[in-house]
N, C-alpha and C positions, 0 to 999 in steps of 0.2 A: 691630413687629410684632408684633399681635395674633393671637393663633392660631384656629383655629378647633378646632370639638368635633365627634367624629363618633360617633354612639352610636346602638347595634342596641338598641333595645326591646324587651322579652320580657313576659309574663305576667305576673313578679314585679315589674315595677316602678313600680306603682300603690299609694298607700294611701287610705283611704278614712275620713273619723270618723264613726262612727256616731253616736246620738243620746245613750247613756251618756256620750261625749267619748273613748272610744278608740280607738284608727287598727287598722283590719284590712288586711291585703293582700287586695286585690282577687283578686289572678290565683290565690293559694292555697287548689289547690282539690283537697285531698288528699280519696279518695274511699272509703268502706268500704261492703261490701254494697251497692252499688249509689247511696250517698247522702254526700254532700260534708260532709267535718267537718273540712276548714280553715277558713282565717281567711275565706275566701268566703263560707263559712255564714251566717257572724255580718253579713256585709255584705248576700248576700239577706234575712236573716230581717229586719234593721232598714229594708230596701225593701221588706217584705211580700211579697217576688219569689218564685214556686218554680223551681225548676234551671233555668238558662239558663247560654247558652256565654258564652266571656270576650268574646268579637266583640263579642255582641249586648247583654252588659252595659256595657262601655265605650259601646258605640254611644249607648246609656240616658244614660249621663254627659255625652256630646259633646252631646245633644238639649238637655241642661237644664241648659249650661254655665252661665248665668248663676248659676243655684239652687245647683248643685254647688260651684261654684268654689271658694270658701273652706273643704271639706271634703275637696278631693283636693290631694293633693303628688305629686313624683316619690320614693320611696323609695331609690331606687339611684342615682341620678347628682343628688338633690337637691343634698345639703349639697359638692357638687362645684362647682353651677353659685352655690350663694351664696356660696360660698367665693371665688370666681374669674372671678365676673361679668367685672370690668373687663379682662379677657384676652382676654375672649373679640369676635371680630369678628364671628365665626357659628356659629350650630347647626346640625347634621345629623341630624335623628333618621331610622335606618332599622327600617323595621315590614313587618309582611309584611299582604300581601290578595290572598287567592288566588282561585283561581276555585270557582265551584259547581260541588259535586261531588268537590270535595278533602276529605279529611277532615282534614285539620289548617289548614280552615277556622274551625271556630268558634275557633279560638285564635288569630287574625291580629290582628294590632296595633296596627294600621292609626289605629285611634280612642285607642289608646294613647296614640299617638305626638301626635296632635291636642290632647288633654286637656293632655299635657306641654309643647308647643309653646304652649297658649293661657297656663299656667303660668308659661312661661319667659319671654316676648313682657309677658304682666300683670304679672310683677314686677321685670324686667330692663331689657326692650324690646329685646333680641337681637334681630337677626333670626334667623329659626328656619323650615328647609326639611326638609321632609317627602320621603324616595324610599320607594318602594315596593319590595316584595321578592315574587315571585311571581304579580306582574299576568299579565308574559306567560306564564306556565306554567313559570317557573325553580322548581327543587324543593333548598329551602335543606339539603337530607340528602345532599344531590349535592356533593362538594366540587367535581371539575371546573366544574360549571356552574358555582356561585358564585365561583370564581377566577376564570372568563372574565366574570361578570354584574360584581363590584368592581373589576375592570380596565378595565370602562365606566364603571362611577360614576366610580369616581378621573378618568376622564380626562375624561368629559362633564357631570358634573355636578357633581362636591366641584370639581376643578379648582382644587387651591390655588395659592398666588403664590409666585413665587421664593421658596426660604429661610423660607416661610411653615410657624411649629409648627402640628403634625396632634398633636391629644389624641385618644386612640383609645379607648373602652371597649364595651369586646364581649361585657358580661355576658348580654346581654338576644338571646341566638341558638343555636341549637341549635351542635354540637361544628363540623361541616363549615362553618357559616360563617361563626365564628368565624375559624377556621381560616385560611382563605380570604381571609378578609378581614387578617389579621395580614400573612399572608406578602405579599400582592398591594400591601400595603404598605406595606411595608420594602422587598422588590425596587423602588420606584417613587419611595422618598423616603428610605429608610434613616435616618438620626439624625435626621430633624424629623420623625418618629413617635414620641411617648413614648405609655405607656398607663397605664392605670388601672384598679384592681382597685378592688372592695369587700366589706366586710366587713358578714356579715348581723347583728344584734342585733335580734333580737323585742321584746327586754327596752324598750330604747330608742326601737325604730321603733310600739310601742304606745302612748307617748306623744307620738307625730308626730313622733319624730326621725329625722331621716333616716340611711341607716348611712353609716360614717365610710369614708373612701377610703382606696386606696394606690397613690403616685406622687406623679411623676411616674417611670415605668420605662419605661429603652429597650428593645428588643426582643432584650436581651443574648442570652437563650438559643434564638434563632433564628439571629441574626445573626452572633455570638462567634465561632463554629468557620469562618466563611468570613472574616473581620472579620483574626480571628489570624492565618490563613495567608497574608491580604494583609499584613498587618503584616512577619511573617516573610523573605517573599519580598523586600520592599523592602528590610529589613535585608542579605539576600544579596545585594543591590546598594548596601550602606552609605548606603539615602535615609532618613536619618533624618525630614529634616525631611516627608518622605511620610508614614514611619511614624506619627509625631506625630499628622497629620491624620487619618489613619484611625481611629486610636485614641481622637481627642480626645472624643468624646462618651461613650467609655467612661471615660474620666481623670476627666472633669468628674462622673459621676455616682459613684463610687468612689477618690476619694481615696486615702484608708487603704487600701485592698486593694490596688492598686496600687504601694505603697511608694517606690524610687526609680527605676521607669521611666521620671515625665514628668522628673526630674532627668537620668538618663540621654540622654534623646531631645534634651533641650534643650541638653543639655552636645553631644552627636553633631551637631546641626545648626551649632552654633558652631566645632567640630573640624573639619568638612567644608568653611566657608567658610576654614580656614587661620586660625581666631580662637583661637588657642589659649589665651591669656591668659583668655580668656571660658570656653574650654571647663576651666579648671583651676578658675577660682572657682565653677564651677556643681557641679562632680563632684568639690570638694576632699574634702566631709564624708563622701563615700560610698569615697574612695580610703584605702588602708593607711598606715600611719604610714610604711614606707621609700616608696609610691610620692610620698606626702605628701615627704619628703625630695626626694626627682627633681625632685620641680616645684620644688624651691628651685634648683637647679641651673641654672646660665649656660647649660648645654648641650642641655639637655633638649628645646627646641623644633626641634632639626635633627630627631633620630628623628620628631618627631612627621609634620614636612615631609616626610621619607623615607619612612612609612609611607602619608601621603597619595598621595606619587607610586605606591605600590604599589598602592594603591587604587581610583585614575585607569586605572591598566593593567587591573585588574580590571574595570570597568565600560568598557573598548575605546575610553579617551578618551587615544590615544597623545599627542597634542598637551599636552595637561596634564601627563600624566606625564613628559613629557620637561623641562618649565618647572619641578615641582619637587623632580623627581629632583637634578636640576644646582643649583636654588635650596637645596637642604637644607644642601649642601657651602659652597656660595658664600657661604649665610646662615651657616652655623657658621663660618667664616673671621673674617667683618665682627663677628658676636659675641664670638669669642674676642678681638680685637682690642681690641671695647670692654672688653669683661670686664680684661683683664690688661697691657693698652698706652696706655692711653686717655689716656695724659698726654702720649703720643709723638705724639700726633694732633692733628689741628685739622679742623673742619668749617667753611670760608667759607661765606656765605650766596654762594648762587646759584655754586660753583664746588665743583671734583672735589675731593673729602675728600684732605688734607694728612696725608702721614708727617712727621712732624717729623727731622732731622739726632741729635736728641738719641739715637734709638732705638741708633745705633752703640755706643753706652756701654754696651745691653744685650746687640746681637749686631753686633759689631765686624765681622763678615763683609761689613756692610753700606754699608759707608764707601764702596765704590767706585759705590753709587748715587747718591750726594749729589756727585758731580764731574762737572760740565755737561763731554759729550766735546766739544765745540767750543770751550772757553775754558781749559778745567780749574779752571776757579774751583768753589770749594766751593759745595754748595745749601745752604741750612737746612730747605729743605722740599721735597717732589715729591711727582705725581700717586699716590694709591693708588691704581694700577689694577690690573688682573690680574696683569700681569709683576712688578710688584713686592708683591704678596702674596704670588703664588710663591717669590719668595727670600724674603720674609719670614718665611714658615711653613717653607721650607727650613731657614733658622736657626734659629730656634723649636723645630723638630723635626724632626734630621735622619735620620731614618729614611723620611721619607714620600721623601726624595732617592732611596734605594734601590727603593721602594716603587713595586709593578708597578701598583697598582691608583691612584697618583698623577702614575706617568708617564701613563696613560692620561687622567688629569683637567687635566694641563696642558698633554698634547699639541697642538702647533699644530694639524696636521691634526684632529684630536677638535673642535676648539676651531671653525674652518672648516666641520665638517661639521652643530656645534651652529649658528652662525650661519646658513648656507645654511637649515638646517631648520626654523630659528624664525621667517626670513621668507620665506618661500614659503608659496602661497596653498594652499589644502588643506590633508587632513590627514599625519599623521606615519604612516608605516608602522609596524606593531612592530619589525620589523628593521632599520629606519634609528634606532631610538629604543637599540635595545642598539649599533647602531655607534656612535652617539657618543658612549660608553662607551667601544670601543676595539673591535677587530676580532674579539677571542677573547670577545668576548659576544656568545653562540647563545641564548640565551632567559632566561627572567626568575628563573631561581635564582641564575645567575652575577653578571646584571643589579643582584641586591638583595645580593648578597656582595662584590660592589665598593661600589657606597653604604655599605654594614655596614662596611667596613675603611676608608674615607675618614674616616667620621665618629670610626670607634674610635682611629684613630690620632694624633686631634685631642684628644680629649675625654679619651683615656684610661682608657677604660671597655674593657671584655670583654663586650660585649653581644652574644648568640648568634643573633639574629637580629632584622630590623626591626619583626618583631610585638613579639617581646620586649622591646625598646627601648621602644616606645609603651604610653605611659598609655592613651590609649584601648583600644588594642588589648585592655588588660588589664580593660577594663568591657565592650567589646561583645561576648562570649559571653555573660557576667552577665546583660548585658538580653537577647538572646534566650532563655536558659533563664527569664527572668522571664518574658515574655509566652506561652513556652510552655506552663508553669506555672500561669500564672493565669486563673480562670474565674470569670464574673460572680457575684456572692452571688445567693439567691434573694431574689424579693421579699419 
């Protein structure tokens, strides 16, 4: 979508070529002892004019447009329009047009706007509209009035399309008008607003070359504090996708300055969806060597899944907390099976996974499971359901038999609770989540400890907490610190 350009026009925005071929600023009216000694004096002398106001001088040029067109050009926004005219759908020029009796009327820029409009249309044929300020008594030096005026202009005159880029040039106006334009624009359109600034260079201007410009520049110094706090609050809720969307305009403008922040946000988004392998690939380059080694272990995802359950509880999403917490242990068991006894399993299409009788050579205690209770015939395979998994894990890890944590995990009563809660419409109360892990679980700390103990017994690790065990939870505080410490560079 093409952009719109909104530019305030001041008294220093126009250059005029005098008879010698040099170009002088029409509005440079520096005074000394009541006489103009600035560049405007050269313009007046070339025209054989006595002293006159900027408004009257630009009105004279406007009336003689056909005669003067080739000798007048915009010195501030001229190069920007020349370089990027193909990107502009429309140009809005803001100029003052104040009533008789107002002391600053003599510096009104309404006719300067007309001259620039004519230049834009003549050279680039971009639709251009002039919006006058002061016609209804507004004071350009009154911030409150200007803020209300800008709000009305954005709403009723400029009316950008949805998602349309807005290029804002506020060089040609008093500080109060410029500030009101920045704040009102940013408040209404946020990152759709891009600013341009300009560097005066008298030497090249005298040769008829417009000033260079800086930009596009986001309103970083105005919106960053608010954006930063918004991003940090989203991270407090572990909303990495939301934080990325909030920071995206800044990430695009300062890719180097943000360092690993974009990678961590994308990794966090994948992690939050349970896409742990994608998370690892994204974050790998920022992990320590020991963390990278952990990511190569067969069990590492189980701790991430468990931590995701903790996050869901923090987000008051108890239903998903229930799902992820049991999935962490159940998934770990399946992962252990695939990593350690894959040769004794079979995954027939469209059927339940099978445990082969050859497993009895590894764990003789499982022989009884391969006997048909009705016929006493030996079985070559059995369904690898939850009860068989329990027998398998107890054979492989005898310490789980005496573990209070696993006793509650395997408990038929608790299994029934999990099944009831999982299939019931509506939410799951926090107390129900805890009860599904055992009647002795009364709070989040005890709940996390039970999950952690279940994982540690099978992985053989001695993790002290789920947070410590999660690779992403090592990145999360670094991400928050990096965003807290970042500040946009000066343009």
